[in-house]
MARMI-648006 format. One record per residue: x, y negated, z negated of N, C-alpha, C, CB in turn. Coordinates in steps of 0.001 Angstrom, whole numbers, plus 524288, in hexadecimal, padded with zeros to 5 digits. Glycine has a CB too. Layout:
<nodes>
+-------+-------+-------+-------+-------+-------+-------+-------+-------+-------+-------+-------+
:   n_X :   n_Y :   n_Z :  ca_X :  ca_Y :  ca_Z :   c_X :   c_Y :   c_Z :  cb_X :  cb_Y :  cb_Z :
+-------+-------+-------+-------+-------+-------+-------+-------+-------+-------+-------+-------+
:     X :     Y :     Z :     X :     Y :     Z :     X :     Y :     Z :     X :     Y :     Z :
...
+-------+-------+-------+-------+-------+-------+-------+-------+-------+-------+-------+-------+
</nodes>
This chain:
<nodes>
+-------+-------+-------+-------+-------+-------+-------+-------+-------+-------+-------+-------+
:   n_X :   n_Y :   n_Z :  ca_X :  ca_Y :  ca_Z :   c_X :   c_Y :   c_Z :  cb_X :  cb_Y :  cb_Z :
+-------+-------+-------+-------+-------+-------+-------+-------+-------+-------+-------+-------+
: C1867 : 4F146 : B7816 : C13CF : 4F2F9 : B7584 : C107E : 4EE50 : B73CE : C1538 : 4F65D : B70F3 :
: C1350 : 4EA24 : B724F : C1085 : 4E574 : B70B3 : C0D92 : 4E31E : B754F : C1450 : 4E16C : B6E63 :
: C0FDA : 4E320 : B7A00 : C0D38 : 4E0E6 : B7E7B : C0897 : 4E456 : B801C : C1110 : 4E03B : B8309 :
: C095C : 4E984 : B7F32 : C050D : 4ECFA : B8073 : C0093 : 4EC2B : B7C9E : C06DA : 4F2AE : B8068 :
: C019A : 4EB11 : B77CA : BFD98 : 4E9F6 : B73DC : BFAD7 : 4E4E3 : B753F : C0003 : 4E9A2 : B6E4D :
: BFDCB : 4E121 : B7722 : BFB6A : 4DC22 : B789B : BF802 : 4DCF3 : B7D62 : BFFA6 : 4D7E8 : B79B1 :
: BF9D3 : 4DFF8 : B8113 : BF6A7 : 4E0C5 : B85BE : BF1B9 : 4E3D9 : B846C : BF9D1 : 4E39F : B89F9 :
: BF1FA : 4E79C : B80C2 : BED4F : 4EA74 : B7F20 : BE9CA : 4E6C1 : B7C20 : BEEBD : 4EF4D : B7BBF :
: BEC01 : 4E380 : B78BF : BE8F3 : 4DFBC : B75C1 : BE690 : 4DBC1 : B7971 : BEC5A : 4DD01 : B7197 :
: BE998 : 4DA0E : B7D5D : BE78C : 4D659 : B8124 : BE321 : 4D8E1 : B8442 : BEBED : 4D469 : B84D0 :
: BE405 : 4DDF1 : B8596 : BE015 : 4E0CA : B8883 : BDB09 : 4E13E : B854D : BE222 : 4E640 : B8A0A :
: BDB66 : 4E29C : B803E : BD6CF : 4E2D6 : B7CD8 : BD451 : 4DD86 : B7C40 : BD842 : 4E4F9 : B7783 :
: BD782 : 4D97E : B7BF4 : BD584 : 4D427 : B7B8A : BD26E : 4D29F : B8064 : BDA03 : 4D052 : B7AB0 :
: BD4A1 : 4D3E6 : B84F3 : BD1F0 : 4D2BB : B89DA : BCCD7 : 4D5DA : B8A2F : BD581 : 4D3F9 : B8E99 :
: BCD0F : 4DAE9 : B88C4 : BC85C : 4DE35 : B88F9 : BC455 : 4DC10 : B8526 : BC9AE : 4E40B : B87AD :
: BC5EE : 4DA99 : B806E : BC25F : 4D87E : B7C87 : BBFFE : 4D35C : B7E79 : BC53C : 4D7A7 : B7748 :
: BC325 : 4D023 : B80ED : BC13F : 4CB24 : B8316 : BBD4E : 4CC26 : B8765 : BC5D7 : 4C7CD : B8535 :
: BBE6E : 4CFD1 : B8AE4 : BBAD2 : 4D10B : B8F2B : BB5C4 : 4D344 : B8CF9 : BBD53 : 4D4F1 : B930E :
: BB62F : 4D6D4 : B892D : BB17D : 4D91A : B86D7 : BAE3B : 4D4EB : B8432 : BB2F0 : 4DD60 : B82E8 :
: BB0B8 : 4D15A : B814B : BADBD : 4CD4D : B7EAB : BAB58 : 4C974 : B8290 : BB132 : 4CA6A : B7ACD :
: BAE0F : 4C83F : B86EA : BABC7 : 4C4DD : B8AEF : BA71D : 4C783 : B8D9E : BAFF1 : 4C364 : B8F07 :
: BA791 : 4CC7F : B8ED2 : BA344 : 4CF53 : B9148 : B9EA8 : 4CFA6 : B8D7E : BA508 : 4D4E2 : B92FE :
: B9FC7 : 4D0A6 : B8885 : B9B9C : 4D0E5 : B848E : B98E5 : 4CBA4 : B8419 : B9DD7 : 4D28F : B7F2F :
: B9BEC : 4C76D : B83EB : B99B2 : 4C232 : B8396 : B9653 : 4C10B : B8857 : B9E06 : 4BE1B : B8313 :
: B982E : 4C2BB : B8CF9 : B951B : 4C1C4 : B91C1 : B8FF7 : 4C4CB : B9186 : B9844 : 4C35B : B96B9 :
: B901A : 4C9B4 : B8FC6 : B8B4B : 4CCD9 : B8F60 : B878B : 4CA80 : B8B5B : B8C9E : 4D292 : B8DE1 :
: B8997 : 4C8B3 : B86F2 : B8642 : 4C645 : B82F7 : B83C0 : 4C150 : B851E : B8972 : 4C503 : B7DFA :
: B86E4 : 4BE10 : B87B3 : B84DE : 4B930 : B89E9 : B80EE : 4BA58 : B8E39 : B895E : 4B5CB : B8C0B :
: B8206 : 4BE34 : B9170 : B7E6A : 4BFC4 : B9594 : B793C : 4C1A7 : B9353 : B80DB : 4C40B : B98F3 :
: B795E : 4C4B7 : B8F2A : B749D : 4C6A1 : B8C95 : B7183 : 4C215 : B8A57 : B75FB : 4CA90 : B8838 :
: B7435 : 4BE74 : B87CA : B7187 : 4B9E0 : B85A4 : B6EF4 : 4B6BB : B89FA : B755D : 4B66B : B8292 :
: B71C7 : 4B5FF : B8E2A : B6FB5 : 4B300 : B928D : B6AE2 : 4B5A5 : B94CB : B73DF : 4B256 : B96CC :
: B6AED : 4BAC5 : B9535 : B6665 : 4BD9B : B973F : B61B4 : 4BCF2 : B939B : B67B1 : 4C374 : B97F1 :
: B62AA : 4BD41 : B8E78 : B5E66 : 4BC92 : B8AAD : B5C30 : 4B70A : B8B30 : B605A : 4BD98 : B84F2 :
: B5F9D : 4B32C : B8B8A : B5DD8 : 4ADBE : B8C08 : B5ADA : 4ACEA : B9118 : B627E : 4A9FD : B8BC7 :
: B5CD8 : 4AF1D : B9560 : B5A2A : 4AE94 : B9A62 : B54E3 : 4B145 : B9A53 : B5D80 : 4B0C8 : B9EC1 :
: B547A : 4B5A7 : B97BB : B4F76 : 4B865 : B974E : B4BA4 : 4B512 : B942B : B502D : 4BDDA : B94B6 :
: B4D68 : 4B2E6 : B8FCA : B4A15 : 4AF7C : B8CA1 : B487F : 4AAAB : B8FC0 : B4CE9 : 4ADDB : B8791 :
: B4C1D : 4A868 : B92AA : B4AF0 : 4A3CB : B95D8 : B46E3 : 4A524 : B9A06 : B4FFB : 4A1A2 : B986B :
: B4782 : 4A997 : B9C80 : B43CA : 4AB4D : BA075 : B3E5D : 4AC12 : B9E11 : B45AE : 4B063 : BA30B :
: B3E21 : 4AE6B : B9973 : B3915 : 4AF43 : B96CC : B3697 : 4AA00 : B9567 : B39D2 : 4B2A6 : B91C4 :
: B39B3 : 4A66B : B936C : B37A1 : 4A13F : B91EA : B35EE : 49E36 : B96BD : B3BC7 : 49E13 : B8ED4 :
: B38C1 : 49EB3 : B9B09 : B3753 : 49C11 : B9FE4 : B3223 : 49E31 : BA1E0 : B3BA3 : 49CC1 : BA413 :
: B317A : 4A358 : BA1AC : B2C91 : 4A5D5 : BA347 : B2824 : 4A3F3 : B9FD2 : B2D01 : 4ABDA : BA309 :
: B291B : 4A3CC : B9AAD : B252A : 4A200 : B96F2 : B23B3 : 49C4C : B97FC : B272B : 4A2A2 : B914E :
: B279E : 49919 : B991B : B26A3 : 4939D : B9A47 : B2363 : 49306 : B9F42 : B2BCE : 490A7 : B9AD4 :
: B24B9 : 495F4 : BA349 : B21B2 : 495B6 : BA820 : B1C11 : 49780 : BA75E : B2449 : 49903 : BAC4A :
: B1B46 : 49B8F : BA436 : B15F6 : 49D55 : BA30B : B12F1 : 4991B : BA021 : B1614 : 4A268 : B9FD0 :
: B1591 : 49684 : B9C77 : B1308 : 4925B : B997B : B11AB : 48DBB : B9D18 : B16A2 : 49085 : B94EE :
: B1518 : 48C7B : BA0B2 : B141E : 48836 : BA465 : B0F50 : 489A3 : BA7B1 : B190C : 4872F : BA7FC :
: B0F1A : 48E86 : BA991 : B0A96 : 49045 : BACAB : B0588 : 4900E : BA972 : B0B7E : 495E3 : BAEB6 :
: B05D0 : 491B7 : BA47F : B013F : 4915B : BA11F : AFF7E : 48BC2 : BA04E : B0260 : 493D9 : B9BEC :
: B0340 : 48845 : B9F85 : B01EA : 482C1 : B9ED3 : AFF71 : 48078 : BA3C3 : B06CA : 47F9E : B9D55 :
: B017E : 481DD : BA846 : AFF2B : 4800D : BAD2C : AF99D : 48218 : BADCE : B0285 : 481C3 : BB1D3 :
: AF8CB : 486FE : BAC93 : AF395 : 48952 : BACED : AEFDC : 486A1 : BA920 : AF3D1 : 48F40 : BABCC :
: AF1BF : 485A7 : BA45D : AEE87 : 482FB : BA07B : AED4A : 47D6E : BA247 : AF14D : 482E3 : B9B23 :
: AF0EB : 47AC2 : BA489 : AF003 : 4757C : BA68C : AEBDE : 4759C : BAADF : AF52F : 47314 : BA8A1 :
: AEC47 : 47987 : BAE4D : AE87E : 47A0E : BB283 : AE305 : 47B14 : BB041 : AEA20 : 47E85 : BB646 :
: AE2B3 : 47E64 : BAC50 : ADDAB : 47F76 : BA9D5 : ADB76 : 47A89 : BA736 : ADE3E : 483E1 : BA5CB :
: ADED9 : 4779C : BA49D : ADD0E : 472CA : BA21B : ADB23 : 46EC8 : BA60B : AE168 : 47072 : B9EDC :
: ADDC9 : 46E7C : BAA7E : ADC06 : 46AE1 : BAE94 : AD6AB : 46C85 : BB0A9 : AE009 : 46AA9 : BB317 :
: AD5EB : 47198 : BB189 : AD0D5 : 4737D : BB348 : ACCAD : 47279 : BAF16 : AD11D : 47960 : BB49A :
: ACE15 : 47357 : BAA3D : ACA8B : 4727D : BA5D9 : AC8F6 : 46CBD : BA59E : ACD1E : 47433 : BA0A5 :
: ACCBB : 46943 : BA639 : ACB93 : 463AE : BA625 : AC81D : 4622E : BAABA : AD0A0 : 4607D : BA63E :
: AC924 : 4646E : BAF48 : AC603 : 4633B : BB3EA : AC060 : 464FE : BB31D : AC85A : 465DE : BB8D0 :
: ABFBB : 46983 : BB0AE : ABA6B : 46B71 : BAF96 : AB79D : 4679E : BABED : ABA99 : 4710C : BAD1A :
: ABA62 : 46603 : BA7E1 : AB81C : 46250 : BA41A : AB682 : 45D3D : BA6AF : ABBF6 : 4612D : B9FB9 :
: AB9D9 : 45B14 : BA9FD : AB8B0 : 4562E : BACAA : AB3F8 : 456D2 : BB03C : ABD72 : 45452 : BAFCF :
: AB3EE : 45B1E : BB32E : AAFA2 : 45C26 : BB6DC : AAA63 : 45C60 : BB406 : AB097 : 4614F : BB9D3 :
: AAA35 : 45F6A : BAFD9 : AA540 : 4601D : BAD1A : AA3CC : 45B5B : BA9DA : AA581 : 464E6 : BA9A2 :
: AA79A : 45881 : BA7E8 : AA65A : 453A5 : BA518 : AA402 : 44FB2 : BA8E4 : AAB53 : 45155 : BA268 :
: AA608 : 44F87 : BADA7 : AA3DF : 44BF7 : BB196 : A9E4A : 44D92 : BB304 : AA75C : 44BE3 : BB689 :
: A9D6F : 452AD : BB3C4 : A9821 : 45481 : BB50F : A9457 : 45364 : BB09A : A982B : 45A66 : BB649 :
: A9619 : 45426 : BABCE : A92BE : 45313 : BA752 : A918C : 44D46 : BA6E5 : A954B : 45503 : BA24C :
: A9571 : 44A16 : BA7E6 : A94B5 : 4446B : BA7CA : A90C1 : 442BD : BABEE : A99F3 : 44198 : BA8A5 :
: A913C : 444F7 : BB09D : A8D88 : 443BA : BB4D2 : A87FB : 44574 : BB364 : A8F40 : 4465E : BB9F7 :
: A877C : 44A11 : BB10C : A8255 : 44BFB : BAF6E : A800C : 44875 : BAB35 : A82B3 : 451A9 : BAD6F :
: A8334 : 446E1 : BA772 : A815A : 44361 : BA353 : A7FC9 : 43E1B : BA58A : A858B : 442AB : B9F24 :
: A82C4 : 43C42 : BA95D : A8173 : 43748 : BABE0 : A7C30 : 437BD : BAEB9 : A85D5 : 4359D : BAFC1 :
: A7B51 : 43C14 : BB149 : A765D : 43CF5 : BB413 : A71D7 : 43D1A : BB025 : A7693 : 44229 : BB74B :
: A72AD : 43FA1 : BABB5 : A6E9C : 43FED : BA7B0 : A6DA2 : 43A82 : BA55C : A702D : 443DA : BA357 :
: A71C1 : 4377E : BA47F : A712B : 43223 : BA28D : A6E04 : 42EC8 : BA661 : A7691 : 42FA9 : BA19B :
: A6F3E : 42F61 : BAB65 : A6C69 : 42C75 : BAF71 : A66A3 : 42E13 : BAF71 : A6EE7 : 42D6A : BB4F0 :
: A65A1 : 4331D : BAF20 : A6039 : 434F2 : BAED3 : A5D81 : 432C2 : BAA0C : A6007 : 43AE4 : BAEBA :
: A6037 : 432B6 : BA59E : A5DF6 : 43083 : BA0DC : A5C85 : 42AC9 : BA176 : A61B8 : 43122 : B9C60 :
: A5FF7 : 427D1 : BA3D7 : A5EE8 : 42239 : BA4BF : A5A3D : 4219A : BA866 : A63CA : 41F70 : BA713 :
: A59F5 : 424E4 : BAC6F : A5591 : 42497 : BB01B : A5076 : 4261C : BAD6C : A568B : 42826 : BB4DE :
: A509C : 429F7 : BAA14 : A4BE3 : 42B78 : BA73C : A4A2C : 42735 : BA375 : A4CC8 : 4308F : BA447 :
: A4DE1 : 424E4 : BA0D4 : A4C9C : 420C6 : B9D18 : A4A55 : 41BF1 : B9FCF : A517A : 41F45 : B99FD :
: A4C59 : 41ACB : BA468 : A4A7A : 41626 : BA748 : A45C2 : 41779 : BAAB7 : A4EE9 : 413DD : BAAB2 :
: A442E : 41C67 : BAABA : A3FA0 : 41E49 : BADAF : A4069 : 41DEC : BB38A : A3ACE : 41B3A : BAC2C :
: A453F : 41DB7 : BB585 : A462C : 41DF1 : BBB29 : A463F : 42392 : BBD1C : A4B55 : 41B3C : BBC8A :
: A46A1 : 42729 : BB993 : A46AA : 42CC2 : BBACD : A42E0 : 42F61 : BB707 : A4C5D : 42F31 : BBA5D :
: A404F : 4336B : BB8C8 : A3CBB : 43633 : BB557 : A3DE5 : 43C07 : BB590 : A36FB : 4351B : BB6DB :
: A3C70 : 43E9D : BB167 : A3D00 : 44449 : BB127 : A37BC : 446C5 : BB258 : A3F11 : 44611 : BABB4 :
: A37FB : 44B17 : BB516 : A3322 : 44DFF : BB5ED : A326C : 451A4 : BB148 : A333C : 45120 : BBB3F :
: A2DFB : 45111 : BAECB : A2CF6 : 45414 : BAA25 : A278D : 4566D : BAA9A : A2D7A : 450B3 : BA52E :
: A270E : 45B36 : BA91F : A21EA : 45DA0 : BA8E6 : A1F8D : 45BE8 : BA3B1 : A2234 : 463D8 : BA96A :
: A1C10 : 4581B : BA3E7 : A1A13 : 455BE : B9F15 : A142E : 45529 : B9F60 : A1CA7 : 45065 : B9E18 :
: A11F0 : 4543C : B9AE4 : A0C5B : 4531C : B9A85 : A0BD7 : 44D5C : B9928 : A098E : 456B1 : B9659 :
: A086A : 44ABF : B9BE8 : A0794 : 44527 : B9AEE : A0502 : 4446D : B95A4 : A042F : 442A7 : B9F4B :
: A06EF : 440B2 : B92D5 : A04A8 : 43F93 : B8DB2 : A00BF : 43B24 : B8E29 : A08F4 : 43E2D : B89AE :
: 9FD91 : 43AA3 : B8A4E : 9F9AC : 4367C : B89E1 : 9F617 : 4362A : B8EA2 : 9FC5D : 43150 : B891A :
: 9F454 : 43A87 : B905A : 9F0BD : 43A87 : B94D5 : 9EB5D : 438C7 : B92FC : 9F06F : 4400D : B9771 :
: 9E8E6 : 43582 : B9612 : 9E3A1 : 433BC : B94E8 : 9E008 : 43686 : B98BD : 9E31D : 42D96 : B9552 :
: 9DC92 : 439C8 : B96C7 : 9D93E : 43CF5 : B9A18 : 9D3F1 : 43A65 : B9B1B : 9D87A : 44243 : B97A5 :
: 9D366 : 435A0 : B99BC : 9CE55 : 43312 : B9A83 : 9CE42 : 43010 : B9FAC : 9CD1D : 42F5C : B95EA :
: 9CFD6 : 43260 : BA3C0 : 9CFB7 : 42FDA : BA8DE : 9CB6D : 43251 : BAC14 : 9D50F : 4304D : BABB2 :
: 9CA73 : 42FFB : BB06D : 9C623 : 431B1 : BB3A9 : 9C749 : 436E0 : BB65E : 9C4E0 : 42D90 : BB7AA :
: 9CC2F : 437EA : BB790 : 9CD7B : 43CB1 : BBA6F : 9CFB4 : 440B1 : BB6A3 : 9D16F : 43B8E : BBEEE :
: 9CDF2 : 445BE : BB725 : 9D014 : 449B5 : BB396 : 9D5BF : 44AF6 : BB4AC : 9CCEB : 44EA2 : BB3F0 :
: 9D7BD : 449CA : BB955 : 9DD20 : 44AEA : BBA8E : 9E0BA : 44673 : BB91F : 9DDA9 : 44C28 : BC038 :
: 9DED9 : 44220 : BB7DE : 9E1F5 : 43D79 : BB6C1 : 9E41B : 43DB2 : BB142 : 9DEB6 : 43884 : BB780 :
: 9E8B6 : 43BA9 : BB0AA : 9EB14 : 43B5D : BAB77 : 9EA0D : 43612 : BA8F2 : 9F0FA : 43C5E : BABCA :
: 9E7F0 : 432C4 : BABC6 : 9E69E : 42DAE : BA999 : 9EB5F : 42A71 : BA85E : 9E36A : 42E53 : BA4C9 :
: 9EBF8 : 428DA : BA383 : 9F04C : 42587 : BA1D3 : 9F4DE : 428A0 : B9FB1 : 9EE72 : 421BD : B9DC0 :
: 9F59B : 42D3D : BA17C : 9F9D3 : 43085 : B9F73 : 9FF13 : 42E30 : BA0D5 : 9F96A : 4361B : BA196 :
: A02BA : 42EAA : B9D3B : A0811 : 42CD9 : B9E2C : A0ADC : 430D3 : BA180 : A0B0D : 42BED : B98FA :
: A0EC3 : 42F0C : BA478 : A11CF : 432AF : BA799 : A1565 : 435C5 : BA401 : A14FE : 42FC5 : BABDC :
: A1661 : 43AA3 : BA555 : A19A1 : 43DDC : BA1D9 : A1F43 : 43BD4 : BA1D9 : A197C : 443B8 : BA391 :
: A2148 : 43AFA : B9D53 : A26B1 : 4392A : B9CB8 : A291A : 43BD5 : B97F9 : A26F1 : 43315 : B9C22 :
: A2E3D : 43C35 : B983B : A310F : 43E4D : B93B3 : A3182 : 43A1B : B8F8D : A368C : 44051 : B9544 :
: A3128 : 43BB8 : B8ABF : A3224 : 437FC : B86A3 : A37F8 : 436A9 : B86AC : A3060 : 43A29 : B813C :
: A396D : 4328E : B8419 : A3F02 : 4310B : B8403 : A4256 : 43557 : B819F : A3FC8 : 42BEB : B80ED :
: A404C : 437C4 : B7D8E : A431E : 43BFA : B7AF6 : A43C2 : 440A3 : B7EAF : A403B : 43DAA : B75EB :
: A3F99 : 44207 : B8167 : A3FD5 : 4466C : B8515 : A4394 : 44534 : B8977 : A3A67 : 447AE : B874C :
: A4389 : 4405B : B8B54 : A470B : 43EC7 : B8F92 : A4CBE : 43F46 : B8DD6 : A45DD : 43918 : B9151 :
: A4DEC : 43D69 : B8933 : A534A : 43DC1 : B8724 : A54D4 : 4436D : B861C : A53D1 : 43A89 : B8212 :
: A5112 : 4468B : B8444 : A522E : 44C1F : B838B : A5361 : 44EBB : B88C1 : A4D8B : 44EE0 : B80E0 :
: A506E : 44D41 : B8CB9 : A515B : 44F5C : B91FB : A56DF : 44DFE : B93D4 : A4D41 : 44D39 : B95E2 :
: A586B : 4490C : B9321 : A5DAE : 4475C : B94DB : A61E8 : 44A10 : B91B2 : A5E48 : 4415E : B945D :
: A6105 : 44AAA : B8CA8 : A64D2 : 44D58 : B895C : A6558 : 45310 : B8AFE : A633A : 44CF6 : B8391 :
: A60E3 : 45586 : B8C2C : A60F3 : 45AED : B8DFA : A63DE : 45B66 : B932E : A5B57 : 45D00 : B8E8A :
: A62FD : 457D7 : B96C3 : A65CB : 457E8 : B9BCA : A6BAD : 45752 : B9AE2 : A63C6 : 45377 : B9F70 :
: A6D1C : 453C3 : B9750 : A72AC : 452E6 : B9631 : A751A : 457DB : B93D1 : A7362 : 44E2A : B926A :
: A7249 : 45A61 : B904A : A744A : 45F24 : B8DE0 : A74CC : 4637D : B91F5 : A70AE : 460E6 : B895C :
: A70F6 : 463E8 : B9567 : A7143 : 467ED : B997C : A75EF : 466D2 : B9D10 : A6C18 : 4681E : B9CB9 :
: A76CE : 461F3 : B9E5B : A7B36 : 46080 : BA1A2 : A8065 : 461DA : B9EF7 : A7AFF : 45AA8 : BA2EE :
: A80BF : 46086 : B9A04 : A8594 : 461AE : B9723 : A867B : 46791 : B96CE : A855C : 45F4E : B9198 :
: A825F : 46A85 : B95AB : A82E8 : 4703A : B955C : A8481 : 47275 : B9A9B : A7DC6 : 472C2 : B9386 :
: A822E : 47086 : B9EC4 : A8386 : 4726D : BA3F8 : A893D : 47153 : BA52A : A8000 : 46FE7 : BA81F :
: A8B17 : 46C9C : BA3F8 : A908D : 46B45 : BA4EB : A943F : 46E77 : BA188 : A916E : 4657F : BA3F3 :
: A92A7 : 46F78 : B9CB9 : A95F5 : 472B1 : B9942 : A966C : 47830 : B9B6D : A93B3 : 472DD : B93A1 :
: A9221 : 47A54 : B9D59 : A9246 : 47FA7 : B9F86 : A95B6 : 47FB9 : BA463 : A8CA9 : 481A2 : BA0DB :
: A9516 : 47BD9 : BA7D2 : A9852 : 47B9D : BAC8F : A9E17 : 47B14 : BAB0E : A969C : 476F7 : BB01E :
: A9F33 : 477CC : BA740 : AA492 : 4770B : BA56D : AA6DC : 47C31 : BA376 : AA4C3 : 472E1 : BA111 :
: AA3EF : 47EE3 : BA026 : AA5D5 : 483D0 : B9DF5 : AA693 : 487E7 : BA238 : AA209 : 485DA : B99CC :
: AA309 : 48810 : BA5F9 : AA3A3 : 48BC6 : BAA4B : AA897 : 48A8D : BAD65 : A9ECB : 48BA0 : BADED :
: AA97C : 48595 : BAE9B : AAE45 : 48411 : BB15F : AB319 : 48547 : BAE27 : AAE26 : 47E44 : BB2BA :
: AB2C9 : 4844F : BA921 : AB73F : 48567 : BA5A9 : AB887 : 48B3E : BA5D5 : AB609 : 483A5 : B9FEC :
: AB485 : 48E73 : BA569 : AB55D : 49415 : BA575 : AB7BA : 495C3 : BAAAF : AB030 : 49704 : BA46F :
: AB58F : 493B1 : BAEF8 : AB780 : 49528 : BB422 : ABD29 : 49382 : BB4F8 : AB417 : 492C3 : BB853 :
: ABE88 : 48ECE : BB33F : AC3BD : 48CB3 : BB472 : AC7D0 : 48DA6 : BB036 : AC356 : 486F8 : BB566 :
: AC62E : 48EAC : BAB75 : AC9F7 : 48F48 : BA73A : ACA34 : 494E3 : BA52A : AC8A2 : 48B93 : BA2CC :
: AC5CA : 49751 : BA44A : AC5B5 : 49C74 : BA1D4 : AC66F : 4A0E2 : BA5AE : AC0B0 : 49D32 : B9EF5 :
: AC40C : 4A081 : BAA3A : AC452 : 4A4CB : BAE0E : AC953 : 4A4B5 : BB13D : ABFAF : 4A48B : BB1B7 :
: ACC90 : 4A0B3 : BB0C2 : AD173 : 4A073 : BB39B : AD4F4 : 4A505 : BB224 : AD437 : 49B47 : BB28C :
: AD547 : 4A636 : BAD29 : AD89C : 4AA83 : BAB60 : AD6B6 : 4AFBB : BAD83 : AD8C5 : 4AAB1 : BA565 :
: AD173 : 4B047 : BADF1 : ACF47 : 4B534 : BAFF0 : ACFD6 : 4B5A2 : BB5D4 : AC98A : 4B5B2 : BAE6F :
: ACF29 : 4B146 : BB894 : ACF26 : 4B15B : BBE45 : AD460 : 4AFE2 : BC0A6 : ACB08 : 4ADC2 : BC048 :
: AD7F8 : 4AE06 : BBD8A : ADCF7 : 4AC2E : BBF97 : ADCAE : 4A649 : BC057 : ADE5C : 4AEF7 : BC4D3 :
: AE12D : 4A3B2 : BC136 : AE12A : 49E06 : BC1C2 : ADE2C : 49C52 : BC691 : AE6B4 : 49BF5 : BC1FE :
: ADB8F : 497CB : BC5E9 : AD884 : 495B6 : BCA54 : ADB35 : 4911B : BCCC2 : AD30D : 49423 : BC899 :
+-------+-------+-------+-------+-------+-------+-------+-------+-------+-------+-------+-------+
</nodes>
């Protein structure tokens, strides 16, 4: 009877050991699945973030290229205006202006003659105002072109898809 009690006790011990090992395996398997699911989610999130960073880098490169392009064009326009200003100041270039001659002397023999009238010229102030106006127009034009390019390459990308 004692051996039979031991064999029943041994049998319960073996069954209890098997049950606890199977339970431990199921618990560990469940934990592993939870961890793998979290790892998969984090990997997906990381890949999405990498893609977003690459897209942002591409946008920044396009943005920088737009800035460089328009800064160069503005610099060239300003250089052209400076050259024109120097030519106007040195009188190697003249502006066509619809003007009235000042200091006309009408005491000449011919009624159509202007006599000693001076040639029409811009005053220094008017000339500088003209150059400043040209520079402002050039800057405004470049700013508009820059903003149009920015909108086309940066803002409309999301609406039209990547370019």
